[in-house]
N, CA, C and O of each residue as an XYZ file, in Angstrom:
348
protein
N       3.287    -37.070      8.390
C       1.908    -36.655      8.464
C       1.834    -35.276      9.113
O       2.526    -35.022     10.099
N       1.016    -34.397      8.580
C       0.843    -33.039      9.087
C      -0.014    -33.050     10.349
O      -1.092    -33.644     10.368
N       0.463    -32.397     11.391
C      -0.294    -32.251     12.626
C      -0.426    -30.760     12.912
O       0.568    -30.079     13.165
N      -1.652    -30.258     12.871
C      -1.926    -28.834     13.031
C      -1.304    -28.265     14.300
O      -0.606    -27.252     14.241
N      -1.544    -28.898     15.447
C      -1.051    -28.381     16.715
C       0.476    -28.391     16.770
O       1.071    -27.446     17.287
N       1.116    -29.419     16.258
C       2.579    -29.461     16.242
C       3.161    -28.338     15.391
O       4.166    -27.734     15.765
N       2.545    -28.060     14.265
C       3.021    -26.987     13.392
C       2.891    -25.622     14.066
O       3.796    -24.795     13.962
N       1.780    -25.379     14.751
C       1.585    -24.111     15.468
C       2.654    -23.966     16.551
O       3.241    -22.895     16.701
N       2.907    -25.020     17.293
C       3.913    -24.970     18.359
C       5.302    -24.672     17.794
O       6.049    -23.889     18.381
N       5.655    -25.286     16.666
C       6.961    -25.050     16.057
C       7.100    -23.609     15.582
O       8.142    -22.983     15.775
N       6.070    -23.098     14.973
C       6.138    -21.757     14.376
C       6.055    -20.639     15.407
O       6.519    -19.529     15.145
N       5.480    -20.903     16.559
C       5.373    -19.862     17.582
C       6.427    -19.997     18.665
O       6.495    -19.161     19.566
N       7.237    -21.016     18.596
C       8.341    -21.226     19.529
C       7.883    -21.306     20.991
O       8.577    -20.814     21.881
N       6.743    -21.908     21.240
C       6.307    -22.090     22.625
C       7.051    -23.269     23.228
O       7.586    -24.115     22.511
N       7.077    -23.314     24.518
C       7.707    -24.408     25.236
C       6.861    -25.662     25.024
O       5.768    -25.777     25.579
N       7.363    -26.596     24.223
C       6.582    -27.788     23.893
C       6.273    -28.640     25.109
O       5.235    -29.300     25.151
N       7.149    -28.638     26.092
C       6.895    -29.412     27.305
C       5.680    -28.863     28.041
O       4.889    -29.626     28.596
N       5.530    -27.536     28.046
C       4.405    -26.891     28.721
C       3.069    -27.282     28.090
O       2.106    -27.567     28.801
N       3.008    -27.296     26.769
C       1.757    -27.578     26.074
C       1.683    -28.979     25.486
O       0.871    -29.221     24.594
N       2.498    -29.898     25.955
C       2.521    -31.218     25.346
C       1.305    -32.065     25.699
O       1.020    -33.048     25.014
N       0.587    -31.702     26.753
C      -0.509    -32.542     27.220
C      -1.896    -32.059     26.819
O      -2.865    -32.810     26.930
N      -2.005    -30.811     26.352
C      -3.312    -30.312     25.933
C      -3.147    -29.271     24.837
O      -2.071    -28.699     24.662
N      -4.228    -29.034     24.102
C      -4.240    -28.049     23.028
C      -5.502    -27.220     23.147
O      -6.564    -27.735     23.496
N      -5.382    -25.926     22.853
C      -6.538    -25.027     22.834
C      -6.467    -24.211     21.557
O      -5.423    -23.654     21.215
N      -7.590    -24.148     20.859
C      -7.710    -23.278     19.697
C      -8.833    -22.298     19.998
O      -9.973    -22.701     20.226
N      -8.507    -20.998     19.997
C      -9.475    -19.934     20.227
C      -9.751    -19.279     18.881
O      -8.852    -18.698     18.274
N     -10.981    -19.371     18.418
C     -11.343    -18.840     17.115
C     -12.111    -17.542     17.279
O     -13.303    -17.544     17.586
N     -11.416    -16.435     17.072
C     -11.998    -15.088     17.094
C     -12.666    -14.737     18.415
O     -13.547    -13.878     18.443
N     -12.281    -15.362     19.481
C     -12.867    -15.046     20.779
C     -14.320    -15.463     20.914
O     -14.999    -15.036     21.848
N     -14.809    -16.285     20.004
C     -16.206    -16.717     20.024
C     -16.369    -18.228     20.155
O     -17.455    -18.713     20.475
N     -15.302    -18.963     19.911
C     -15.357    -20.415     19.911
C     -14.003    -20.929     20.385
O     -12.964    -20.434     19.946
N     -14.004    -21.906     21.269
C     -12.748    -22.506     21.736
C     -12.882    -24.018     21.674
O     -13.867    -24.591     22.138
N     -11.878    -24.647     21.094
C     -11.812    -26.100     21.025
C     -10.656    -26.530     21.904
O      -9.531    -26.062     21.726
N     -10.921    -27.420     22.857
C      -9.921    -27.894     23.803
C      -9.744    -29.387     23.622
O     -10.718    -30.135     23.532
N      -8.507    -29.809     23.570
C      -8.169    -31.222     23.418
C      -7.209    -31.603     24.539
O      -6.198    -30.930     24.738
N      -7.503    -32.653     25.261
C      -6.624    -33.134     26.314
C      -7.016    -32.720     27.717
O      -6.183    -32.774     28.622
N      -8.278    -32.301     27.932
C      -8.695    -31.943     29.288
C      -8.904    -33.201     30.120
O      -9.049    -34.301     29.586
N      -8.916    -33.020     31.429
C      -9.094    -34.151     32.339
C     -10.299    -33.951     33.255
O     -10.371    -34.552     34.327
N     -11.239    -33.114     32.838
C     -12.462    -32.930     33.605
C     -12.725    -31.480     33.958
O     -11.801    -30.686     34.132
N     -13.997    -31.151     34.061
C     -14.434    -29.808     34.440
C     -14.459    -29.666     35.951
O     -14.791    -30.615     36.662
N     -14.106    -28.475     36.450
C     -14.228    -28.210     37.884
C     -15.208    -27.079     38.160
O     -15.861    -27.076     39.204
N     -15.327    -26.114     37.242
C     -16.298    -25.027     37.370
C     -16.944    -24.806     36.010
O     -16.264    -24.773     34.985
N     -18.260    -24.656     36.013
C     -18.998    -24.413     34.779
C     -20.073    -23.384     35.061
O     -21.042    -23.670     35.764
N     -19.908    -22.185     34.516
C     -20.916    -21.127     34.636
C     -20.900    -20.324     33.337
O     -19.988    -20.494     32.528
N     -21.884    -19.458     33.119
C     -21.896    -18.656     31.887
C     -20.725    -17.673     31.780
O     -20.437    -17.172     30.692
N     -20.044    -17.391     32.914
C     -18.922    -16.455     32.897
C     -17.561    -17.133     33.030
O     -16.553    -16.573     32.598
N     -17.515    -18.320     33.617
C     -16.238    -18.972     33.908
C     -16.325    -20.480     33.684
O     -17.281    -21.138     34.095
N     -15.307    -20.998     33.027
C     -15.159    -22.445     32.900
C     -13.734    -22.782     33.328
O     -12.769    -22.193     32.841
N     -13.622    -23.728     34.236
C     -12.317    -24.181     34.715
C     -12.246    -25.684     34.491
O     -13.178    -26.417     34.823
N     -11.132    -26.133     33.925
C     -10.960    -27.566     33.711
C      -9.534    -27.963     34.028
O      -8.610    -27.151     33.975
N      -9.383    -29.232     34.358
C      -8.073    -29.778     34.709
C      -7.346    -30.235     33.457
O      -7.949    -30.741     32.510
N      -6.036    -30.045     33.477
C      -5.123    -30.628     32.503
C      -4.030    -31.311     33.300
O      -3.977    -31.164     34.521
N      -3.174    -32.039     32.648
C      -2.209    -32.876     33.358
C      -1.342    -32.097     34.350
O      -1.071    -32.601     35.440
N      -0.909    -30.908     34.013
C       0.013    -30.168     34.875
C      -0.617    -28.947     35.535
O       0.105    -28.046     35.961
N      -1.948    -28.892     35.631
C      -2.574    -27.750     36.282
C      -4.034    -27.592     35.908
O      -4.755    -28.565     35.685
N      -4.451    -26.325     35.846
C      -5.833    -25.990     35.504
C      -5.841    -24.849     34.494
O      -4.933    -24.019     34.468
N      -6.874    -24.822     33.668
C      -7.076    -23.743     32.717
C      -8.374    -23.045     33.094
O      -9.399    -23.688     33.322
N      -8.313    -21.715     33.155
C      -9.483    -20.894     33.465
C      -9.823    -20.093     32.219
O      -8.968    -19.408     31.657
N     -11.074    -20.183     31.791
C     -11.559    -19.413     30.651
C     -12.679    -18.525     31.169
O     -13.639    -19.006     31.772
N     -12.547    -17.212     30.926
C     -13.547    -16.249     31.381
C     -14.140    -15.528     30.188
O     -13.468    -15.299     29.182
N     -15.421    -15.169     30.317
C     -16.091    -14.464     29.241
C     -17.536    -14.191     29.572
O     -17.903    -14.040     30.737
N     -18.358    -14.127     28.535
C     -19.779    -13.838     28.682
C     -20.596    -14.855     27.887
O     -20.254    -15.207     26.758
N     -21.662    -15.310     28.495
C     -22.587    -16.250     27.837
C     -21.873    -17.469     27.263
O     -22.179    -17.907     26.154
N     -20.934    -18.009     28.008
C     -20.194    -19.187     27.549
C     -21.039    -20.436     27.772
O     -21.568    -20.664     28.860
N     -21.150    -21.224     26.732
C     -21.868    -22.495     26.853
C     -20.948    -23.635     26.432
O     -20.073    -23.472     25.581
N     -21.164    -24.758     27.030
C     -20.438    -25.976     26.692
C     -21.224    -26.666     25.584
O     -22.210    -27.355     25.848
N     -20.782    -26.478     24.349
C     -21.516    -26.998     23.201
C     -21.296    -28.486     22.993
O     -22.181    -29.192     22.511
N     -20.106    -28.961     23.360
C     -19.795    -30.377     23.165
C     -18.780    -30.804     24.215
O     -17.855    -30.055     24.532
N     -18.952    -32.008     24.755
C     -18.039    -32.545     25.747
C     -17.868    -34.034     25.504
O     -18.843    -34.785     25.463
N     -16.613    -34.457     25.342
C     -16.299    -35.873     25.240
C     -15.273    -36.192     26.324
O     -14.953    -35.346     27.159
N     -14.775    -37.395     26.301
C     -13.833    -37.844     27.329
C     -12.616    -36.931     27.461
O     -12.150    -36.691     28.575
N     -12.092    -36.417     26.344
C     -10.918    -35.552     26.440
C     -10.972    -34.303     25.562
O      -9.970    -33.599     25.442
N     -12.122    -34.011     24.947
C     -12.261    -32.789     24.155
C     -13.507    -32.029     24.589
O     -14.441    -32.598     25.153
N     -13.496    -30.726     24.311
C     -14.700    -29.923     24.550
C     -14.720    -28.753     23.586
O     -13.685    -28.307     23.090
N     -15.918    -28.273     23.337
C     -16.138    -27.139     22.460
C     -16.946    -26.111     23.236
O     -18.030    -26.412     23.738
N     -16.414    -24.891     23.334
C     -17.078    -23.813     24.045
C     -17.509    -22.746     23.061
O     -16.810    -22.468     22.086
N     -18.676    -22.141     23.322
C     -19.164    -21.045     22.496
C     -19.539    -19.892     23.400
O     -19.960    -20.105     24.536
N     -19.392    -18.681     22.911
C     -19.702    -17.475     23.671
C     -18.601    -16.455     23.444
O     -17.735    -16.640     22.588
N     -18.638    -15.384     24.210
C     -17.609    -14.352     24.108
C     -16.492    -14.702     25.088
O     -16.681    -14.635     26.303
N     -15.342    -15.070     24.561
C     -14.212    -15.480     25.384
C     -13.273    -14.289     25.545
O     -12.693    -13.805     24.572
N     -13.131    -13.825     26.779
C     -12.297    -12.651     27.054
C     -10.888    -13.009     27.504
O      -9.938    -12.290     27.194
N     -10.742    -14.111     28.229
C      -9.442    -14.420     28.816
C      -9.278    -15.919     29.014
O     -10.223    -16.623     29.369
N      -8.044    -16.399     28.774
C      -7.675    -17.789     29.057
C      -6.393    -17.759     29.866
O      -5.439    -17.078     29.491
N      -6.359    -18.492     30.973
C      -5.171    -18.540     31.817
C      -4.878    -19.974     32.246
O      -5.787    -20.782     32.436
N      -3.600    -20.265     32.393
C      -3.151    -21.570     32.869
C      -2.526    -21.380     34.234
O      -1.727    -20.464     34.432
N      -2.892    -22.260     35.204
C      -2.326    -22.230     36.545
C      -1.797    -23.610     36.870
O      -2.448    -24.619     36.597
N      -0.604    -23.649     37.460
C      -0.038    -24.926     37.889
C      -0.437    -25.215     39.296
O      -0.059    -26.249     39.846
C-alpha cells in the first residue's frame, strides 16, 4: 500500500527515526497539515507551538489560524515563515 509520508521520507533521505512519530506537510507557506501532535502549548496569530513525542515544534508566521484540530492532527492557515523542531 502506498503511504505518502513514507515515500517522501525515502526520497529525501531524512532520518526516519527523527520523523517517525509525526508528519508535517507545508503547502506553499500558506497551509500546514500536522499529523501526530500531542497537544498545543502556545497559540497566537504569530506563533504556534505543539508537542510531539520527542520534543516540540515551533511554527512562526503571520495571521496563522488553527483551522482544524483533532486528537492527533491539525490544519493551520496563514503565512508560514519558519518551522523548527526542538528536543
